[in-house]
Structures are given as structure tokens and as C-alpha cells.
C-alpha positions in Angstrom: 16.2 -2.0 5.4 15.3 -4.6 7.9 12.1 -6.1 6.5 12.2 -8.7 9.2 11.5 -6.1 11.8 8.3 -4.9 9.9 7.2 -8.6 9.6 7.5 -9.0 13.3 5.3 -6.1 14.0 2.7 -7.5 11.5 2.7 -10.9 13.1 2.3 -9.4 16.6 -0.9 -7.5 15.3 -2.1 -10.7 13.7 -1.9 -12.7 16.9 -3.6 -10.0 18.8 -6.3 -10.0 16.2 -6.8 -13.7 16.5 -7.5 -13.2 20.1 -9.7 -10.2 19.9 -11.2 -10.1 16.5 -11.4 -6.3 17.1 -10.5 -5.5 13.5 -13.2 -7.9 12.1 -15.7 -6.1 14.3 -14.6 -2.7 12.7 -14.9 -4.2 9.1 -18.5 -5.5 10.1 -19.4 -1.8 10.6 -17.5 -0.6 7.4 -19.4 -2.9 5.1 -22.4 -0.4 5.0 -20.1 2.7 4.6 -18.3 1.5 1.4 -18.9 3.2 -1.8 -21.3 1.6 -4.2 -18.5 1.1 -6.7 -16.9 -1.6 -4.3 -18.6 -5.1 -4.6 -17.9 -7.9 -1.9 -18.8 -11.2 -3.4 -18.6 -13.6 -0.5 -20.9 -15.1 2.2 -18.8 -13.1 4.9 -17.9 -9.7 3.5 -16.3 -8.6 6.7 -13.9 -11.7 6.4 -13.2 -10.5 2.8 -12.1 -6.9 4.1 -10.1 -8.4 6.9 -8.1 -10.8 4.6 -7.6 -7.8 2.1 -6.2 -5.7 4.7 -4.0 -8.2 6.0 -2.6 -9.0 2.6 -2.3 -5.2 1.9 -0.2 -4.9 4.9 1.9 -7.7 4.3 2.6 -6.5 0.8 4.1 -3.3 2.0 7.5 -4.8 3.2 7.5 -7.1 0.2 7.1 -4.1 -2.2 9.9 -2.3 -0.2 12.2 -5.2 -0.6 11.8 -5.2 -4.3 12.5 -1.6 -4.6 15.6 -1.9 -2.4 16.8 -4.8 -4.4 16.2 -3.3 -7.9 17.6 0.2 -6.8 20.8 -1.4 -5.8 21.0 -3.4 -9.0 20.4 -0.2 -11.1 23.0 1.5 -9.0 20.2 4.1 -7.9 20.0 3.0 -4.1 21.0 6.6 -3.1 18.0 7.9 -5.0 15.5 5.5 -3.3 16.7 5.4 0.1 14.8 8.5 1.3 11.7 6.7 0.2 12.4 3.3 1.7 13.7 4.9 5.0 10.3 6.8 5.3 8.3 3.8 4.5 10.2 1.6 6.9 9.8 4.2 9.7 6.0 4.3 9.1 6.1 0.7 10.8 9.0 0.8 13.2 9.3 4.4 14.1 5.6 5.7 13.8 4.6 9.4 14.6 2.6 10.1 17.5 -0.6 10.1 15.4 -0.6 6.4 15.5 -0.2 6.1 19.3 -3.9 5.1 19.7 -3.7 2.4 17.0 -2.0 -0.8 18.0 -3.7 -3.4 16.0 -4.4 -4.1 12.3 -6.3 -0.8 12.1 -3.0 1.0 12.7 -0.9 -1.1 10.5 -3.6 -0.5 7.6 -2.8 3.2 7.9 0.9 2.6 8.0 0.7 0.3 5.0 -1.5 2.8 3.2 1.1 5.5 3.7 3.8 3.2 2.5 2.0 2.1 -0.6 0.8 5.7 -1.6 4.4 7.0 -1.0 5.6 4.5 -3.5 2.8 5.2 -5.9 3.7 8.9 -5.8 7.2 8.1 -6.2 6.5 6.4 -9.4 4.1 9.2 -10.5 6.8 11.9 -9.9 9.2 10.4 -12.4 8.7 10.3 -16.0 10.4 7.0 -17.0 8.8 5.0 -14.2 5.4 6.7 -14.8 5.5 5.8 -18.5 6.4 2.3 -17.8 3.1 1.4 -16.3 5.2 -0.3 -13.6 2.3 0.7 -11.0 -0.6 -1.4 -12.1 -4.3 -0.1 -12.0 -5.0 -2.9 -9.4 -2.5 -1.1 -7.0 -4.4 2.2 -7.4 -7.7 0.2 -6.7 -6.3 -1.4 -3.6 -5.1 2.0 -2.3 -8.6 3.5 -3.0 -10.2 0.6 -0.9 -7.7 1.1 2.0 -8.6 4.7 1.9 -12.3 3.7 2.2 -11.5 1.3 5.2 -9.4 3.9 7.1 -12.3 6.4 6.5 -12.4 10.2 6.1 -11.3 12.6 7.2 -8.3 10.7 8.6 -7.4 9.1 5.4 -7.3 12.5 3.8 -4.9 13.7 6.4 -2.6 10.8 5.7 -2.6 11.7 2.1 -1.6 15.4 2.8 1.0 14.2 5.1 2.4 11.8 2.6 2.2 14.3 -0.3 4.3 16.9 1.8 6.9 14.0 2.3 7.0 13.4 -1.5 7.4 16.9 -2.1 10.4 17.2 0.1 12.2 14.3 -1.6 10.9 14.1 -5.0 9.2 17.5 -5.9 11.7 18.9 -8.3 11.7 18.8 -12.1 15.2 17.3 -11.7 13.8 14.3 -10.1 10.9 14.0 -12.8 13.3 13.9 -15.7 15.7 11.5 -14.4 16.2 8.5 -16.5 15.4 5.4 -14.4 14.9 3.0 -17.2 17.4 0.6 -15.7 15.4 0.6 -12.4 12.2 -0.2 -14.4 14.1 -3.0 -16.1 15.1 -4.6 -13.1 11.6 -4.3 -11.4 10.0 -5.7 -14.6 12.3 -8.6 -14.4 10.8 -12.3 -14.3 12.3 -12.5 -10.7 9.6 -10.1 -9.5 6.7 -11.6 -11.5 5.3 -13.3 -8.5 5.1 -9.9 -6.7 3.5 -8.3 -9.7 1.0 -11.2 -9.9 0.3 -11.1 -6.2 -0.6 -7.4 -6.4 -2.7 -7.8 -9.4 -4.8 -10.5 -7.9 -5.1 -9.1 -4.5 -8.7 -7.7 -4.9 -10.1 -10.7 -6.9 -8.4 -13.2 -4.6 -10.3 -11.7 -1.7 -13.6 -11.5 -3.7 -13.6 -7.9 -4.1 -14.3 -6.1 -7.3 -14.8 -2.5 -8.4 -18.0 -2.0 -10.5 -17.2 1.2 -12.6 -20.6 0.8 -14.4 -23.0 2.7 -12.0 -25.9 0.6 -13.2 -24.1 -2.5 -12.1 -23.2 -0.9 -8.6 -26.9 -0.3 -7.7 
């Protein structure tokens, strides 16, 4: 996987955003559409969402790099290759549905597909699922990205991604595979920075999920 190609696409979109502020204007409108559970604790809530989305996008190639390296070390690269190829193509070979999205908004959708694909990859294997390799903060970040993309399009992306997962990991054989060696490699100290970066993504951008309804009001 050529992660540098993905980063080049991201940098191009960031440069465009710095000139147009188009995504920032979109986030200003999104603030009032977010679920009450989502709290933005900053003087500039739109900037919180822009920074979150940018980091969320940049996390995609980093997570793909981690999966690729750990899969090779675990001698399971053949198994993870279909996931990585699909995730990589979201960015460098996108489908026609993204033809009208050329900025950070389009990259947010592609990153969402990538992160959700890998999340489902984890969920569809017993040994990875039981390892808690995919932290709750990742799920929350995906939920927020879903909100920022908006319905019904985000739901269409989910359906598309789930069909892909069913094709490459929908069998009981995949679920029962012992991928403990992959989990061990992914949990190694080498990747602690990535896990810490994921787990602090929301708090670092002054975003919090208030699961008490009373507190959300």
C-alpha cells in the first residue's frame, strides 16, 4: 500500500480548504444539526469539527499502515490484503459517487468508509473482536463522522461498506480464524502512539459524548 499517495490527496484538499474555507462553512451549519449527545466545548465549535474531521481523515492511512505492517509480521498479509486494497482505493480510485466531492467533505466520506471497513473487519473475527483492539473512542469517532456526513448519504455509505465486508469476510471460516498473532503485533508498544492518538481524538478537539440525557440538555 502506498500511503504517500493517500497523504498527497489529503494535503491537496487541506491546501484548498485553507484558501476557500468551504468545509468550515459546512461545519458552521452542521453545529445545529448534531445529536444532543455530542458536546462541543470550545469558543469556535465549527473549528472543533474541522480539526476533528482533518485528523480523522489523516488517521485513515496511518491505521492502514499499522494493519499492513502487523499483518506482514503475523504472516497474515494475504488475509488483510483485500481490506487494505479496498480502503486504499477509497482514496486514490474512488467510485463515481464521490465525483462531486473534491475537498475535505469528500475525504471525510472516504475516511469514514475506511474506518468503518476496518471496524467491521475487527468485528467479524472472534479473536480480534475479543481483544478489544478497536476502542470505544473509535466507534464514537465514527458516529460523529456519520453525523457530519449526514443522512441519508451516510446510511448509503454504511450499506455499501457492509456489502463489501460480506464479500471478503462474511463467512464463518473468517470469523473463527485465530488471529491472535496479528492482535499481539497490533497491541505492541510500537503502535502505542497510534492507539493513544485515536483514543484522544475527540477530547483533543474539545468534543465529548454525553451519554446522560440530562447532561445533554
